[in-house]
MARDRENZA-542190 format. One record per residue: residue in three letters; y, x, z of N, C-alpha, C in turn. Coordinates in pm, whole numbers, plus 50000, padded with zeros to 5 digits. Example, Ala and Ser with C-alpha at 12.3 -4.5 7.8 and 13.67 -1.06 7.14 Angstrom:
ALA494315131950780495505123050780496705132050780 SER497755128550708498945136750714500035129050787 
# end
This chain:
MET718554981609073719534979109177718804972909298 THR719014978609416718324973609535719234965609627 GLU720524965109598721434957709685721144942709675 LYS721174936109788720874921809793722184914109808 PHE722394904309722723604896309727723264882509781 LEU723964878609885723774865509945725084857909934 ASN725054846409868726264838609849726334826909945 MET725194820909980725164809310068724564813410201 LYS725274810110309724824814010442724824801910534 LEU724004802810636723914792310737724044799010873 PHE724924793710956725134798811091724904787511190 TYR724504791111310724414781111415725094786411541 GLU725564777111620726054780411752725774768511843 TYR725544771611967725344760712062726144763412188 THR726534752512251727264753112376726564744012475 LEU726274749112592725694741212700726834737112791 VAL726944723912816728074718412889727554710813012 SER728204713013127727814705913250728274691313242 LYS727794683213337728184669113336729674667313365 THR730344677713419731794677013443732594683213328 GLY731904687813223732584693013104732794708013103 GLU732264715213201732404729713203731414736113107 VAL731854746613037730954754012949730094763313035 ILE728784761513026727834769513103727384781513022 LYS727154779312893726604789812807727044787112664 HIS727294797812589727634796512447726984808112372 GLU726284805012265725644815112181725874811612035 ALA725934821811950726094819811805725284830411732 ASP724764826811614723974836311537723924831611391 GLU723584840711303723334836911164721924831711153 ALA721774820411086720454814811062719834821810941 HIS718534822410938717804828110824716704818410787 SER717084805910768716084795610786715914785210676 PHE716594786210564716324776310461714854777510422 VAL714134766610431712704766510399712494760210262 GLN711234759710217710964755510079711434741310048 GLY711494732510148711974718910124713374718710066 PHE714214728010109715584729010058715584732209909 LEU714844742209870714814746209729714154735609642 LEU713074729609690712414719309611713314707209589 MET714124703809689715064692809670716104696409564 LEU716634708609570717594713009468716954712909329 TYR715744718009321715044718509194714914704609133 ARG714434695209210714274681709157715594675309122 TRP716594677809202717904671709180718594677709058 TRP718544690909043719264697608935718454698908807 VAL717174702308819716374705908702715544694308651 GLU714784688308739713884677708697714574664208686 ASN715804663408733716594651108722715874639008779 MET715214641108891714574630408965713424623608891 THR712744630808806711604625008736710384624308827 ALA709324618608779708134616008862707494628908913 GLY706754627509019706024638609076706484641609217 PRO705694649109294706074652009431707284661109436 ILE708114658909536709304667109552709104677709658 ALA708584673809773708424683009885707444676809982 ILE707154684310085706304679310192707224673610300 VAL707014661110337707824654810441707324659010578 THR708074655610682707764660310817706404655510868 SER705834645310807704494640810846703404649310783 GLY703764657510685702794665910615702374660410480 ALA702854648410443702494642210315703474646510206 GLU703064644910079703974647509968704934635809953 ASP706194638909922707204628609901707294625909752 THR706944613909711707054609909570707924597609554 ASP708684594009656709464581709659710804583609587 ILE710734585609457711924588709378712984577609378 PRO712634564709365713674554509357714614554109476 SER714184558609594715044558009711715874570609732 TRP715914579209633716634591809647718114590509616 SER718754579809656720184578209626721054586409719 ASN720574589809837721364597609933720774611709943 HIS720984619809840720444633309839720964641209958 PHE720084648110027720454657010137721184649910250 ASP720914637310277721574630210386721094636110519 ILE722004642810590721664648710719722494642810832 LEU723134631610807723974625310907723154615810994 GLY722304621511076721444613611163722264604511255 PRO721874591811266722614582611352722284584711500 ILE723064578311584722834579011728721434573711761 ASN720814579411861719484575311910718374577511808 ASN718554586511713717574588411606717254603211591 ALA716014607111622715594621011610714814623611482 ASN714794613911388714044615611264714724625011167 TYR716064625111165716754633911072718124637611125 GLY718734647011051719964653311098719604666311168 PRO720534672211242720194683811324719234679511435 VAL718154687011452717134683611550716814696111634 VAL716224693811751715884704811841714424703611885 GLY713854715011926712464714911967712144725612068 THR710864726212104710414735312211709424745912164 SER709134746812037708174756711988708864770211965 SER708114780911987708624794211954707814800611842 THR707024792411772706254797311658707194802311550 ALA706924813911496707794819911394707994810611276 VAL709174811511216709504803411099708724808610979 ALA708164799410900707484802810775708164795310661 ILE708164800810543708854794810429708324780910397 ASP707044778310427706474765210396706494755510514 ASP707274758610618707414749110729707944735810676 TYR707374724910722707844711710681708254703210801 ALA708124708710922708514701811045708794712211151 LEU709534708311255709664717111370708284718711434 GLY708094729511507706824731611572706544721211679 ALA707594717311753707454707211859708804700511880 LYS709124691111792710424684511798710564676311926 ILE711724677111988712044669112106712494655412057 GLY711874644912110712224631412070713464626312141 HIS713974614912092715124608512154714664599712270 GLY715424599712378715134590612488715544596312621 THR715124589512727715434593612864714164596912943 GLY713024596012878711764599012944711494613912953 SER710374617413009709994631313027709984638812893 GLY710664650212888710674658512769711554653612656 ALA712354643212677713214637612571714684640712598 LEU715454640912492716904642212499717544630412428 GLN718734626712468719464616112399720234622412283 TYR719914618012160720564623212040721834615212012 SER722954622211990724194615611951724214613711800 VAL725254607211751725454606111607725844619911553 THR725444623111432725824635611369727224634311310 THR728054644211333729404644411277729574656911191 TYR730674657611120730924669011032732414671011014 THR732784682810968734184685710935734354685610784 ALA735574683910741735884685610598735764700410564 PRO735454703810439735374717910401736714725010421 THR736644737510463737824746110472737634757810377 TYR738734763610333738684773910231739584785610270 ASP739234797510221740154808910222739964816110089 ALA740464828110076740454834909946739054838109896 THR738084839509986736744843709942735604834909991 SER735904824210065734794816210117735204801810142 THR734194793410156734384779410194733264775610289 ARG733554766110379732554762510479732824748610533 PHE731784742510591731954730510670730944730810784 VAL731204722710887730414723011009729764709511034 ILE728504709811072727734697811110727474699011260 THR727734688211335727614688711481726794677111534 ARG725994680111636725274669611708725134673711854 ASP725224663711943725064665912087723734660112133 TYR723174666412237721914662012297722124662012449 THR721964650612513722164649412657720824647512726 ASN720644654712835719404653712910719564643213020 ALA718864632213008718814621813111717384619613156 SER716544629813137715114628513167714784630813314 GLY715694637113386715424640313526714854654213547 SER714484661113438713894674513448714504683813344 PRO714484696913369714994706413270714154706313142 ILE714804708713029714134709712899714654722512833 THR713754731412792714164743812727714034742312576 VAL715164743912508715214743112362715024757212306 THR714044758812218713754771812159713894771912007 GLU713894760011944713984759211798714964748311758 ILE715564750111642716494740211587716184738611439 GLY716634727411381716414725411239717324714711182 LEU717314713911050718014703410976716984695710896 ILE716954682610916716034674010841716864664310758 SER716544663410631717224654310539716454641110530 SER717214630410519716604617410492716894614010347 SER716004618210260716204616410116714964610210056 GLY714714597810086713454591510052712544592910171 GLY712004604910192711264608210314712084617710396 TYR711574621710510712264631310596711784645310559 ILE712694653610509712334666810458713074677510536 LEU712314686710595712904698010665713524707510564 ILE714804710610584715474719910492715824733110559 ALA715854733410693716134745810765715474745210902 ARG715014756810948714424757911083714694771911135 ASP715094772911261715334785711326714764785811466 ILE714324797511509714004800011648715274806011709 LEU715734800311820716964805311882716784819611928 SER717794827911905717734841711953717744842112105 VAL718404832212167718404830812313718114816212344 PRO716884812812389716574798812422717534793612530 VAL717694780512534718624774512630717934763412707 THR718064763712839717514753312925718604743212955 VAL718324730612920719254719612942718784712213066 ASN719514713413175719154706613299719554692013291 ASN719014684013381719364669813385720884668113395 SER721434658913318722854655613311723674665713230 GLU723064676213180723794685713096723694681512950 LYS724644686812870724694683512727724654696412647 LEU723844696312542723784707312446724524703012320 VAL725494710912276726254708212154725814718412050 LEU725264713711939724764722411833725654721111709 ASN726124732511660726914733011536726144741311433 TYR726014735811313725544743411197726754745111105 THR727004757411061728064760210964727404764610834 ILE727674757710728727184761510595728354767710521 GLN728134779710468729234787410411728804793810279 THR729694793810183729504801410061730634811510052 GLU730354823109997731374833409988731174841809862 LEU732244847809817732184856509700731634870109739 
# end
């Protein structure tokens, strides 16, 4: 049998908003981006039951062996002013590889050159229909740097002991965020029959 069955999907959409609240641009696409960190976290959580040994490569490139602090599995609710985890954005256009452990060039939080202000990560409750269920993770990024910043990559980083990249995508249409503009990023995680 050659048919491929996909049950879990990831979608992203972004909206560029002016400082007066007008929608400048909106794009949406299916992500194809769960990287090995996602599977290794599931493996350790479900199969190995959090026993000793490395779990994944953290965003610094080191192995994560900090098992005792794994009480918040898959925590992606990045707080305000924090670019370490949650939905993150970057400027690299390097193709996604299964063993990616960090964005190619993550944009940091701040108001200086090349930085964006990261909002708190929010989410919706799961919704259901006859054949699928989904929930949405949202984060805003405001440009107060004084110069345009072009976002070309997005990702999800978990804070589960260490910071572990679980998804990374290159945007199908990069977006330039001018000073005083806001980028709103939504990730939708969906399972379907």
